[in-house]
N, C-alpha and C positions, 0 to 999 in steps of 0.2 A: 812365417809369414810377416809377422808383426816387426821381426827384427829387419826383413829386407827392405820393408816400406819404409821403416825410419833410416835405415841408411841410405835409402833413395833421397828421401826430404833432406837428409843431413848435405849430401853430396851435393844437391841443388842449390841450398842455401850457401854452402861454399862457393860454387859457380858463380853465384849473382853478387856475392860480398867480394870475391876476386875480380869478377868485370867493373863493379862500382871503383874498386881501389884502383884499378888499371886507368879506369877513365879520369879518375879523379888525379892520379898522380901525373897522366899525360897532359892533363889542362895546367896543373900548377907548373910542369916544367917547361911548358911552351907557352909565351905569351901570345903567340898568335892564335892559339886555341881561344883563350878568352875573348880575343876579337871577335872570332867565328862565332863563338857561343852566343855573343849579344847580339849577332846579326839576324836578319829576317829574310833574306832573301834565299831562293831555292838552292843558290851555289853554297851558301852558309850551312843550310839545312844537310844538304848533300856531304859536304865536307864532315860534318859532326858525326853523321852515319857512319861514313867510312872508317873514321878514326874508332868508333864503338864497335863496328863489325871487326876491324883488325884486333883490338883488344879483346874481345871476344873470343876470337878464333885463337889468339895465344895462350888464353888462359881456359880454353874450354877442356872439360874432364875426358879422358882419351876412353875412358869405359863409356861415356855419354855425350858422343860428338853432335855437333849441330846437323839439323835437320838440312839438308841440301835444298829441300822444297821451300824451305821457310826463308832460306836466304836468298833464294831466286825471286821469291814473291816481293821480297822486301826490296831488291834491287830494281825490281821493275816499277815498284809504286815510287820509288826516288826518280828514276827516269820521267816517270808520268809527270812529277810535280815538276821537274825542270823544263820538260816540253811546254806544260801550260805557261810557265812563266816567260819563255821564249815567244809562244804566241801571243799572250797579253802585249808583249814589248811591240810587236810587229804590227799587232793591231792599233796599238796608240800611235806607232808612228804613221798609219795610214791616215788616223783621223786627223792628226796635227797637219797633215798633208792636206788632207780635204778642207780644212779649215783656214788654209793659208790662200788668200786669193791674191790676183793682181787684176789692173785695167784691162789686161788682156782677155781676161775672162769674161766681161762685158762688153767687148768690141762689138757685139752682133747687136747692141742696144742703139748703137750710132743711128740717127735716122728716124728711128722707131718713137711712136707714141706710147706713153705710158700713163695710166691713171694714180693720182697721189692725192693725198690730202689738200684741199685747196679749195677755194669757193669761185675763183675767178675763172669766166669761161669766153674766150676769145673767138669771135665769128668773123669771118672775112666773105667778100663777095664771091659767090658761087660755091661756098661750101656747102658740102652735102650734109647728111646727118652728123650730130654730135654724140658722142658716147658720153654719158654722164652716171654718177652712181653715188652711193653713200655706205657708210660702213656703220651699223649698230652694234651698241655694247653687248645686247641681249635681243631675243626675239621679242618682236613686236605685234602688236593686234592691226595698226595701220601705220603708214608713214606717207608723208607729204613732201614733194619735192617742187620747189619753185624757182622759175629763172626770171629774174627782176632786171630792169634796166635802170641806166644810171640815175632817174629820177625816182626810183622806187616802185614803179609800176610793174605789176606782175604780166609778164608777155606769155608765160607756159606754166603749165602746172601738170602733175602726175600724183596720182593716189595710188599707193600699193597695199593692199591687203595682207595680213599675215606675213609680213617681212621676217625672214629668218636672221638671226646673228651672224654678224661678218658683212662682206660685201654683197651688195645688190646693185646690178648694173641696168641702165635703160637707155633708149635713145632718145633724142631731140632732133625733129626734123628741121629746125631752123624757123618754124612757123608761131606765129603767135596764136592766142585763143581762138582768133576767128579765122585762122588759117591762112593770113596773109604773110609772107615772107619778113622776117625783121631785118633791119637796116644791118650792116655790118659794123662791130664796135665790140666793145666789153661788156659782159653781162655777168649777174652775180647768182651764184646757186644756193637756195636757202632750205634746210632738210629739216624736219621735224619729225617726232615719232612719239608713239604712247603704246603701253602694253594694254590700254583699257582703261587704268586707273590712274596711272603717272607717266611722265615722259620719260622718255630713254634716251641715253646719250647718243647722238648721231653725229658723224663726222662728214662732210662734204669731199665727194672724189671729182677730180675733173682733169681733162687729158691734158698732156704737154709734151712737147718734142725734147727728144733726147739729142743734144747738140755736143757733148763732151763726155768723156769718162777721165777720172782721175782716183789718185789713191790717196786717202786721207787716213788720220790716227783709228778711225773706227772701222775703216775697211773702203769698198768701192764706194766712190761716191760718183754721181750722175749729174751734169749740168743741164739745166732744162731752159728752154728759149723762153724769155719774159719773164721768168719767176726765179727765186732763188733754187740753188741745186739741193739735191736730197741724198740721203744714203740709199743705196741700191735695195736694201732691206725695206724700205718706206714705200716701193712700188707694190700697189694693189692689183694690178693687173696691167698686161701688156697687149696693146689694141693692134 
């Protein structure tokens, strides 16, 4: 019994040695195999696997042939790796296509009002309520928004308790603190916020009308009435 076991072990060792020798000889005799061995794609892995499998079948022990189930399993694993690589390539193409944008993607913005960073508030005769807002770097305990005229006089103010981080919007009906309609013209929005102990960075947001869409180096750019254009990503809200 010991002799049979030793003989099987010796045969297995001989098979392994022949397989390694065949694989080494195949690589040395074919420069393309060296290139494939250094590759890292699924195609390179599949190519190396098939070469090793053929070498193993050529050098197998007739008395102890390869197990068909194991070969089938290995082939299935290689096909799975190849399929995953193909799927990753397809997903990457979809992502690239989604990131690529053109002015046509933002044509629906033409004529719309958007809320962007800025403190200028324009009021015309007969204007209804104006949508204003601010963006906080962090959650606060209290925020104060003030609309001031050209002389620096506060014509409207609004206190907001527990404002969250991010964008907060509110409406100004165009009336001053006494309820009278303010004259047409340009006003300034001032915003301050605190967390109870220290000030929080606050950015005033005011509305502007989109009058044009163009392509810039950093993506789609919106042309705004009465102010400089901004990147489409700078829009905080669409009114």
